[in-house]
Structure formats: C-alpha cells, structure tokens
C-alpha positions as CSV (number, residue, x, y, z in Angstrom):
1,M,-27.8,-14.8,-58.8
2,D,-26.1,-15.1,-54.3
3,L,-28.6,-17.5,-53.4
4,N,-25.7,-18.6,-50.3
5,R,-27.7,-15.8,-48.3
6,Y,-31.1,-17.9,-48.8
7,I,-29.0,-21.4,-48.3
8,I,-28.5,-19.4,-44.6
9,F,-31.5,-18.4,-43.9
10,L,-33.0,-22.4,-44.5
11,E,-30.1,-23.9,-42.6
12,V,-30.9,-21.4,-39.7
13,A,-34.8,-23.0,-40.0
14,K,-33.6,-26.1,-39.9
15,Q,-31.0,-26.2,-37.3
16,Q,-33.4,-22.8,-35.4
17,N,-30.5,-22.0,-33.7
18,L,-28.1,-19.6,-35.5
19,S,-24.8,-20.9,-33.2
20,K,-25.8,-24.6,-35.5
21,A,-26.5,-23.2,-38.6
22,A,-23.1,-21.5,-38.2
23,E,-21.2,-24.8,-36.8
24,V,-22.7,-27.1,-40.2
25,L,-22.5,-24.6,-42.8
26,G,-18.6,-22.8,-41.0
27,Y,-19.9,-19.6,-40.7
28,T,-19.1,-17.8,-37.6
29,Q,-22.1,-16.7,-35.5
30,S,-22.1,-13.1,-36.3
31,G,-21.6,-13.6,-40.1
32,I,-25.1,-15.7,-40.1
33,S,-26.4,-13.3,-38.0
34,H,-25.5,-10.8,-39.9
35,T,-26.9,-12.3,-42.9
36,I,-30.4,-13.1,-41.5
37,K,-30.6,-9.6,-40.6
38,R,-29.5,-8.3,-44.0
39,L,-32.1,-10.4,-45.6
40,E,-35.0,-8.9,-43.1
41,K,-33.9,-5.1,-44.8
42,E,-33.8,-6.2,-47.7
43,M,-37.2,-8.3,-47.8
44,N,-38.3,-5.3,-45.4
45,L,-40.2,-8.5,-43.1
46,N,-39.5,-10.5,-39.5
47,L,-38.2,-13.9,-40.7
48,F,-37.2,-15.3,-36.9
49,Y,-38.3,-14.5,-33.8
50,R,-35.1,-14.7,-31.3
51,N,-35.2,-15.8,-27.8
52,R,-32.9,-17.8,-25.7
53,N,-33.8,-21.3,-26.7
54,G,-33.5,-20.1,-30.5
55,A,-34.0,-18.5,-33.9
56,F,-37.8,-19.6,-35.3
57,L,-39.5,-19.1,-38.3
58,T,-42.6,-16.3,-38.1
59,A,-45.5,-16.4,-39.5
60,A,-43.9,-13.9,-42.7
61,G,-40.9,-16.9,-42.6
62,K,-43.0,-19.3,-43.1
63,E,-44.9,-17.8,-45.8
64,V,-41.5,-16.9,-47.8
65,Y,-39.7,-20.2,-46.7
66,P,-41.3,-23.0,-49.6
67,Y,-40.1,-20.4,-52.1
68,I,-36.3,-19.9,-51.0
69,S,-36.1,-23.1,-50.6
70,Q,-37.5,-24.1,-54.8
71,M,-34.7,-21.5,-55.3
72,V,-32.2,-23.4,-54.3
73,Q,-32.7,-26.6,-55.4
74,C,-33.3,-25.7,-58.8
75,Q,-29.8,-23.6,-58.7
76,E,-28.8,-27.3,-57.3
77,N,-30.6,-28.9,-59.9
78,L,-29.0,-26.6,-62.5
79,N,-25.8,-27.7,-61.4
80,Q,-26.4,-30.8,-61.6
81,T,-27.7,-31.0,-65.2
82,I,-24.3,-29.4,-65.9
83,L,-22.5,-31.4,-64.7
84,S,-24.2,-34.0,-66.0
85,L,-24.2,-32.9,-69.1
86,H,-20.0,-33.1,-68.4
87,N,-20.3,-36.9,-67.9
88,L,-19.9,-35.7,-64.5
89,H,-22.6,-37.0,-62.5
90,Q,-22.2,-34.8,-58.4
91,G,-25.0,-33.1,-57.0
92,T,-27.4,-34.1,-53.5
93,L,-30.3,-36.1,-53.5
94,N,-33.1,-36.3,-50.9
95,I,-35.5,-38.7,-50.0
96,G,-38.2,-39.1,-47.6
97,T,-40.3,-42.3,-47.5
98,Y,-41.8,-44.4,-44.5
99,S,-39.6,-46.3,-42.1
100,S,-40.1,-50.0,-44.0
101,I,-39.4,-48.9,-47.8
102,S,-36.1,-47.2,-46.4
103,R,-35.2,-50.7,-44.4
104,Q,-36.7,-53.2,-47.3
105,W,-36.1,-51.5,-50.5
106,L,-34.3,-48.2,-49.8
107,P,-30.5,-50.3,-48.7
108,H,-30.6,-52.5,-52.4
109,I,-31.0,-49.9,-54.3
110,I,-29.0,-47.4,-52.4
111,H,-26.2,-50.0,-52.9
112,Q,-26.8,-50.2,-57.1
113,F,-27.0,-46.2,-57.5
114,K,-24.0,-45.8,-55.7
115,N,-22.1,-48.5,-57.5
116,D,-22.3,-46.4,-61.0
117,F,-22.6,-42.5,-59.5
118,P,-20.3,-42.5,-56.3
119,S,-20.0,-38.8,-56.2
120,I,-23.8,-38.4,-55.4
121,K,-24.5,-37.8,-51.9
122,I,-27.9,-39.3,-50.8
123,H,-29.8,-38.7,-47.9
124,F,-33.8,-39.8,-46.7
125,K,-35.0,-39.3,-43.9
126,E,-38.2,-41.4,-42.6
127,G,-41.9,-40.2,-41.4
128,G,-45.6,-41.0,-41.7
129,N,-48.0,-40.5,-45.0
130,E,-48.5,-36.2,-43.7
131,D,-44.2,-35.8,-42.6
132,I,-43.5,-36.7,-46.6
133,I,-46.2,-34.7,-48.1
134,H,-45.2,-31.7,-46.2
135,W,-41.6,-32.4,-47.1
136,I,-42.3,-32.6,-50.7
137,E,-44.4,-29.8,-50.6
138,N,-41.2,-27.4,-48.9
139,H,-39.0,-29.1,-51.4
140,E,-37.3,-30.4,-48.3
141,V,-37.2,-33.4,-50.0
142,D,-36.9,-34.3,-54.6
143,L,-38.9,-37.3,-53.6
144,G,-41.1,-39.3,-51.4
145,F,-41.2,-43.0,-51.2
146,L,-45.0,-43.2,-50.1
147,S,-48.9,-45.3,-50.5
148,S,-50.9,-44.4,-53.4
149,C,-51.1,-39.9,-53.0
150,F,-54.3,-37.7,-54.5
151,N,-52.2,-34.3,-53.8
152,E,-52.9,-33.0,-57.7
153,D,-49.9,-30.9,-57.1
154,F,-47.4,-34.0,-57.0
155,E,-46.9,-36.2,-59.9
156,W,-47.5,-40.2,-59.1
157,I,-45.0,-43.0,-60.3
158,P,-46.8,-46.5,-59.4
159,L,-44.6,-48.9,-58.0
160,T,-45.9,-51.8,-56.9
161,E,-49.2,-53.3,-54.3
162,D,-48.6,-54.2,-51.5
163,P,-51.4,-56.7,-49.6
164,L,-53.0,-55.2,-46.6
165,L,-52.8,-58.0,-43.5
166,A,-54.4,-59.3,-40.3
167,V,-52.2,-58.8,-37.7
168,L,-53.0,-61.6,-34.4
169,P,-51.2,-63.1,-31.3
170,P,-49.2,-65.8,-31.4
171,D,-51.9,-68.3,-29.8
172,Y,-54.4,-67.4,-31.7
173,M,-56.3,-70.5,-33.3
174,P,-58.4,-69.3,-36.8
175,S,-61.2,-71.7,-37.7
176,D,-59.8,-70.8,-41.5
177,T,-55.7,-70.5,-41.2
178,S,-55.9,-68.7,-45.7
179,V,-57.1,-66.1,-44.9
180,Y,-59.4,-63.8,-41.6
181,P,-62.5,-62.1,-42.9
182,L,-62.7,-58.3,-42.6
183,E,-66.1,-58.3,-40.4
184,S,-64.4,-60.0,-38.0
185,F,-62.8,-57.2,-36.9
186,N,-66.1,-55.7,-36.1
187,G,-66.5,-55.1,-32.3
188,K,-62.9,-56.4,-31.9
189,T,-60.3,-54.9,-29.3
190,F,-58.2,-53.0,-32.8
191,I,-54.3,-51.5,-32.4
192,I,-54.6,-49.1,-35.5
193,S,-52.1,-47.0,-36.8
194,A,-52.0,-42.8,-36.3
195,L,-54.2,-41.2,-39.3
196,G,-51.4,-38.9,-39.5
197,T,-48.6,-42.3,-40.5
198,D,-51.1,-44.3,-42.3
199,I,-54.2,-44.3,-44.5
200,D,-54.5,-47.2,-46.6
201,V,-56.3,-49.3,-43.4
202,H,-58.3,-46.4,-42.2
203,R,-59.8,-46.6,-45.9
204,T,-60.0,-50.5,-45.5
205,L,-62.1,-50.0,-42.6
206,D,-64.2,-47.1,-43.6
207,A,-64.8,-48.6,-47.7
208,Y,-65.9,-51.9,-45.9
209,E,-68.1,-50.4,-43.3
210,I,-65.6,-52.2,-40.3
211,E,-66.2,-50.8,-37.2
212,P,-63.2,-52.3,-34.6
213,D,-63.3,-51.4,-30.6
214,I,-59.5,-49.3,-31.3
215,Q,-58.4,-49.0,-27.6
216,Y,-55.0,-47.9,-29.1
217,S,-53.5,-46.1,-31.2
218,A,-49.4,-45.7,-32.0
219,K,-47.3,-44.2,-35.1
220,D,-44.9,-46.9,-35.0
221,D,-45.1,-50.3,-37.1
222,S,-43.2,-52.4,-34.2
223,T,-45.3,-50.9,-31.1
224,I,-48.2,-52.2,-32.9
225,I,-46.5,-55.6,-33.5
226,S,-45.5,-56.1,-30.2
227,M,-49.2,-55.5,-28.7
228,V,-50.4,-57.9,-30.8
229,A,-47.7,-60.6,-29.5
230,C,-49.0,-58.9,-26.1
231,N,-52.1,-59.7,-26.2
232,L,-53.9,-56.1,-26.4
233,G,-55.1,-56.4,-29.4
234,I,-55.5,-57.2,-32.9
235,S,-54.7,-55.1,-35.6
236,I,-53.9,-54.5,-40.0
237,L,-51.1,-53.8,-41.7
238,P,-49.1,-53.8,-44.8
239,K,-46.7,-56.9,-45.8
240,L,-43.8,-54.3,-46.1
241,V,-44.0,-53.4,-42.7
242,L,-44.5,-57.6,-41.2
243,D,-41.7,-58.8,-43.8
244,H,-39.0,-60.4,-41.7
245,Y,-40.8,-60.4,-38.3
246,D,-40.3,-63.8,-36.4
247,A,-43.1,-65.8,-35.1
248,S,-44.3,-63.7,-32.0
249,V,-47.5,-63.0,-34.3
250,V,-49.8,-64.8,-36.3
251,T,-50.8,-63.1,-40.6
252,L,-53.0,-64.0,-42.9
253,P,-54.6,-62.3,-46.0
254,L,-57.5,-60.3,-45.0
255,E,-61.0,-61.2,-47.1
256,P,-61.8,-59.6,-49.2
257,Y,-58.7,-58.6,-50.5
258,A,-57.5,-55.8,-49.5
259,T,-53.6,-53.5,-50.8
260,R,-52.3,-50.5,-50.9
261,E,-50.3,-48.9,-54.3
262,L,-46.6,-47.7,-53.5
263,G,-44.8,-45.7,-55.7
264,I,-43.4,-41.8,-55.5
265,A,-44.5,-38.7,-55.6
266,L,-42.6,-35.6,-56.6
267,S,-43.2,-32.1,-57.5
268,S,-42.2,-32.6,-61.0
269,R,-41.0,-34.6,-62.9
270,K,-39.8,-31.9,-65.4
271,M,-38.4,-29.8,-62.7
272,A,-36.9,-32.3,-61.1
273,S,-33.1,-32.9,-61.3
274,P,-31.0,-35.7,-63.5
275,A,-30.4,-37.8,-59.6
276,T,-33.9,-37.7,-58.6
277,L,-34.8,-38.8,-62.3
278,K,-31.6,-41.5,-62.4
279,F,-32.8,-42.9,-59.0
280,I,-36.5,-43.5,-60.4
281,E,-34.8,-45.4,-62.9
282,Y,-32.9,-47.6,-61.0
283,T,-36.1,-47.8,-58.3
284,K,-38.3,-48.9,-61.4
285,A,-35.3,-51.5,-61.8
286,Y,-35.3,-52.9,-58.8
287,I,-39.0,-53.2,-58.3
288,R,-39.2,-54.7,-61.0
289,Q,-36.5,-57.8,-60.7
290,N,-38.5,-58.5,-56.8
291,R,-41.9,-58.4,-57.4
C-alpha cells in the first residue's frame, strides 16, 4: 500500500500550508499540490480549502483525518515490529504530556530509554487535559501522560498519586502550619486553572461543595503561582507542579486530604508499537524507583 499520499495529507493538515509541508517532506510545492488533488479526486471529496493564508481541512477532511492518521500509525507500528524482531529497535515515539511531567519525569525517563534504544526518535508536546485527550483520539500521539482519564475508548495505566496543595501568599501566617482546611477557601479570592487544562482542582471543589470567589483563571501553572505570590488570591495546585519552586509562595496539604491519579492513556495496548510498550515499561520502573 502506498501511504506516501496519506503522509503528505497529514503534513499539510499539520502545517496548514503547502509550501511548509513541501519543505518538511522534501518535495516541491507543485508535487504536494498534485498529490492532494489526486487524493481528492480519488475520494471524490474536497479535503482542503485554500486561500492566501494557507490550506485548511474542510469538514470532510476533518472526518477522514483520524482514519488516515491511524493507517499511517499502523504502518509505523508494523515497521517497528519488523525491526524489533530483527533486533534493530528503530522508529518514532510521539508523546503528549503535562508541562509538569515533561519537566519533572520525562528528562530522566528519556535519558535512560535513549541509552538503551538510541535509534528511536522521541517527540513530545505539552498541553492540558483536553489537548492530550484530543491528540490520543486523533492518533497524533502514541501515548499521553495525564490525570485519571475516564474515556472508555482509552486504556488507562495508573502510575502514582499526586497530592493537591493549598497555594498561599508568602506573607500568609497560618494558625495551623500542617494543613489548610478546604472549607477555608469558601468566599476567598481564588485563582483557578482553566477547566480544559486541569480537571482535578475543579473535581475537588465540586466534591466538597467549596465555593471560593473565583476571579482569575489561567492555563499556565507558573502564572497562577506568580499571581498568588503577588497577593492576587490563593489557589490549589498539584505537588508535582509546585516542586522545585522557591519560597515565593507557601504550600500546605489540604484537609481533608485530596489527590490526583497520574497515569498513561493510550488507544490500545494491543495496537501499540514496540517502542510505546517499551517506553511504558521504563516509565513504570522510574516511578517505582522515585516514589
């Protein structure tokens, strides 16, 4: 099966520009354009609409995208399996992850993995919960690191628990320096993670019927920490996010204790490439050694 035209389709969709796709793939722009037109003729569908700003997927293009992506990924998995059987260990691994995990875990895991499998290329991109779920659904990544995922279409591999902590200004003088009661957030000016980025803080507030005065919402965790440090409000963030920050804020465990489950989500372990399965093994080993 000639998958080259599908690879071109995916690259144009990613770059949203024929010239950029041609540059990445090493083709001429006319060659890319000809391939897309031939694919559209074969399918009898308009897959892209073009204007002076680039080339963008039509509704039909968006419908076929996940299937084309899955076909290309299956071919990559087959290639990796064949190479693995020949003990060559080559291929590509795409990972979706929170920035906190890419900062705290991935450098160590990738370092060990690359020592043993130097020929496997690893790409990762950072995003929030909704981003990572979308990437897995559309086969843009082989696996995603995120908080407990309840998508029935995914396989879930739990890794570890990550406590949620109260984040308070540096001049905060608590009466109890061991915990911060959740009920104390009621009515307080609160800076919350955007819902599409984080679900765990929202879940916790809802579960305990806590109603802070939410005045700010931010996607970036460091922004929330900076805002708390400037006395613009208080917040709740996971411990993994707060590790290695200086004394710019005060952090305390919550009472009652609240946590999030971190793990790996993927479409199917049965369909996963050898590189994906091996990387999951290395991740589990790293978590066991660093608990």
